[in-house]
C-alpha positions in Angstrom: 130.4 119.1 179.3 131.1 122.0 181.7 128.2 123.9 183.2 128.9 127.1 181.1 129.0 125.0 177.9 125.7 123.3 178.8 124.0 126.5 179.6 125.1 128.0 176.3 123.8 125.0 174.4 120.5 125.2 176.3 120.1 128.9 175.3 120.7 128.1 171.7 118.3 125.1 171.8 115.5 127.2 173.4 115.9 129.9 170.7 115.8 127.3 168.0 112.8 125.3 169.3 110.8 128.2 170.8 109.9 126.1 173.9 111.5 123.1 175.6 110.8 121.1 178.7 112.9 120.6 181.8 112.6 116.8 181.3 113.9 116.9 177.7 116.8 119.1 178.7 117.7 116.7 181.5 117.7 113.7 179.1 119.6 115.6 176.4 122.4 116.7 178.6 122.3 113.6 181.0 121.8 115.7 184.2 119.1 115.8 186.8 116.0 118.0 186.5 117.2 119.9 189.5 120.4 120.8 187.7 118.4 121.9 184.6 116.2 124.1 186.8 119.3 125.8 188.3 120.8 126.3 184.8 117.5 127.9 183.6 117.3 130.1 186.7 120.8 131.4 185.9 120.0 131.9 182.3 116.8 133.8 183.2 118.8 136.0 185.6 121.0 136.9 182.6 117.8 137.6 180.5 118.8 134.9 178.0 115.7 132.8 178.4 112.4 133.0 180.3 111.2 130.2 182.6 107.7 128.9 182.2 105.9 126.0 183.8 107.8 122.8 183.0 110.4 124.4 180.9 111.7 127.5 179.1 111.0 129.9 176.2 113.1 132.6 174.5 113.5 135.7 176.5 111.5 137.8 174.1 108.6 135.3 173.9 106.8 136.8 176.9 106.3 140.5 177.8 105.4 140.2 181.5 107.9 139.1 184.1 105.1 138.8 186.7 101.8 137.3 185.8 98.7 139.1 187.0 96.2 137.5 189.4 93.6 136.8 186.7 96.2 134.9 184.6 97.5 132.9 187.5 94.0 132.1 188.6 93.3 130.0 185.5 96.6 128.0 185.6 96.8 124.7 187.4 93.3 125.1 188.8 92.9 121.5 190.0 96.1 121.5 191.9 95.4 124.8 193.6 91.9 123.6 194.6 93.3 120.5 196.2 96.0 122.5 198.0 93.4 124.9 199.4 91.3 122.0 200.5 94.2 120.4 202.3 95.1 123.7 203.9 91.6 123.8 205.6 92.7 120.8 207.8 95.6 123.0 209.2 93.3 125.8 210.5 93.8 126.4 214.2 91.1 126.1 216.9 88.1 128.5 217.1 88.7 132.1 218.0 92.2 132.1 216.5 93.8 134.8 214.3 94.9 133.9 210.8 96.7 136.0 208.2 95.9 135.2 204.5 98.5 136.4 202.0 97.5 137.4 198.5 97.4 134.8 195.8 95.2 132.6 193.7 95.5 129.6 196.0 94.8 131.6 199.2 91.7 133.1 197.5 90.5 129.5 197.0 91.2 128.8 200.7 89.1 131.8 201.7 86.2 130.3 199.9 86.6 127.0 201.8 86.8 128.4 205.4 84.3 126.4 207.5 81.1 128.4 208.2 81.0 127.2 211.8 84.6 128.1 212.8 84.9 131.5 214.5 88.2 133.3 213.7 89.8 136.6 213.0 91.2 137.0 209.5 93.8 139.6 208.6 94.5 140.1 204.9 96.0 142.6 202.4 94.3 140.9 199.5 91.3 142.7 198.0 89.7 139.5 196.5 89.9 137.7 199.9 88.5 140.7 201.7 85.6 140.8 199.3 85.0 137.1 199.7 84.9 137.2 203.5 83.3 140.6 204.1 79.8 139.1 204.6 80.8 136.1 206.8 79.2 136.3 210.2 81.7 134.0 211.8 84.7 135.9 210.7 86.1 139.2 212.2 87.8 140.6 209.1 90.7 143.1 209.3 91.8 144.6 206.0 95.4 146.0 205.9 95.9 149.4 204.4 98.2 150.3 201.5 98.6 150.9 197.8 96.8 148.1 195.8 99.0 146.6 193.1 97.2 146.0 189.8 99.0 142.7 189.2 98.1 141.0 192.4 95.2 143.0 193.8 97.2 143.2 197.1 97.9 146.2 199.3 101.7 146.9 199.7 103.9 149.7 201.1 104.8 151.3 204.4 101.3 151.5 205.6 100.8 147.7 205.1 104.1 146.9 207.0 103.3 149.3 209.9 99.8 147.8 210.3 101.3 144.2 210.4 103.7 145.3 213.1 100.8 145.8 215.4 99.3 142.3 215.1 100.1 138.8 216.2 98.6 135.8 214.5 98.4 132.1 215.3 98.9 131.1 211.7 99.7 132.6 208.3 99.0 131.1 204.9 101.6 132.5 202.5 102.0 132.2 198.7 105.3 132.4 196.8 106.5 132.6 193.2 109.5 130.4 193.8 110.9 127.9 196.2 114.5 126.5 196.4 116.7 125.3 199.2 119.4 127.8 198.1 117.3 130.9 197.6 114.4 130.2 199.9 111.1 131.7 199.1 111.1 134.5 196.4 108.9 136.8 194.4 109.6 139.3 191.5 108.4 142.4 193.3 110.3 144.1 196.2 107.1 145.6 197.8 105.3 142.2 197.7 108.4 140.6 199.3 108.4 143.1 202.1 104.8 142.4 203.0 105.3 138.6 202.8 108.3 138.9 205.1 106.3 140.9 207.6 103.5 138.4 207.5 105.8 135.6 208.4 107.4 137.6 211.2 104.0 138.3 212.8 102.7 134.6 212.8 103.5 131.9 215.3 103.3 129.3 212.5 103.6 129.8 208.7 102.2 127.5 206.0 103.2 128.0 202.4 100.6 127.2 199.7 102.3 126.6 196.4 101.8 124.2 193.5 104.8 122.1 192.3 105.6 124.4 189.4 107.0 126.9 191.9 109.5 124.4 193.3 113.0 124.8 191.8 112.2 128.3 190.7 114.1 131.4 191.9 112.7 134.9 191.6 114.6 138.1 192.1 113.7 139.0 195.7 114.0 136.5 198.5 111.5 137.1 201.4 112.2 134.1 203.6 114.5 131.2 204.2 113.0 127.7 204.2 113.8 127.6 207.9 111.4 130.6 208.5 108.4 128.5 207.6 106.9 125.4 209.1 104.8 123.6 206.4 104.6 123.5 202.6 101.3 122.3 201.1 101.8 121.4 197.4 100.5 118.9 194.8 101.6 115.4 194.2 103.7 116.3 191.2 106.6 117.4 193.5 109.6 115.3 192.7 111.0 112.9 195.3 114.3 114.7 195.4 112.7 118.1 195.8 110.6 116.8 198.7 113.6 115.3 200.4 115.6 118.5 200.1 112.8 120.6 201.5 112.1 118.2 204.3 115.8 118.1 205.1 115.7 121.9 205.5 113.2 121.3 208.3 109.9 122.0 206.5 107.0 119.6 206.7 105.7 118.8 203.2 102.0 117.9 202.7 100.9 116.8 199.2 97.3 117.1 198.0 
């Protein structure tokens, strides 16, 4: 079966079933799960289906392309908590500067920052700023900008210009999708611009993302895999995905 025929059959099957998993599609068409994820990404780009965690649903089954922060905060809670805990071990020495990107996993990381480790934290995320505002060991810098309702994060020209004035030892960044071909991606152009600026202003970049983001491609790419140093994810990452990401030069830590 040619790729185009397989993708057409997948589209019809998703419409008939209402929801189908990546694993079932791989078994049905005798291809790898990575091939299925690429097929689904192409079909989603053509608005024929909508990707969800572990599979796909019809294009009209969901109304939001980008889930808001409250919705994301209640999905894959255990994995995100373990990822955040593992990220604590990557914090630099005392008196360093760290940038925390917006996201449900970075919010969890902000709650786990050691109370005896002095540091400067720069963030554009309102929930993170609120979490750290009263911490005596943290010098908090909140970036300016327009706050998006979906992510509760400041974006825009002011945010980018403020980031251009700083230099950080480490940045923790979230993403909506990770593939070797498309790099790191997100649905919103303004969010992508801020994430790109964060990576540019950090000496080292650590991506915090659960395994449901791996193999997913969103519209706007904000970084190549070669632009980041480490990925912290959960143990559900497939062996082939891990090899591909490590082959691209990224250290992979599972939690």
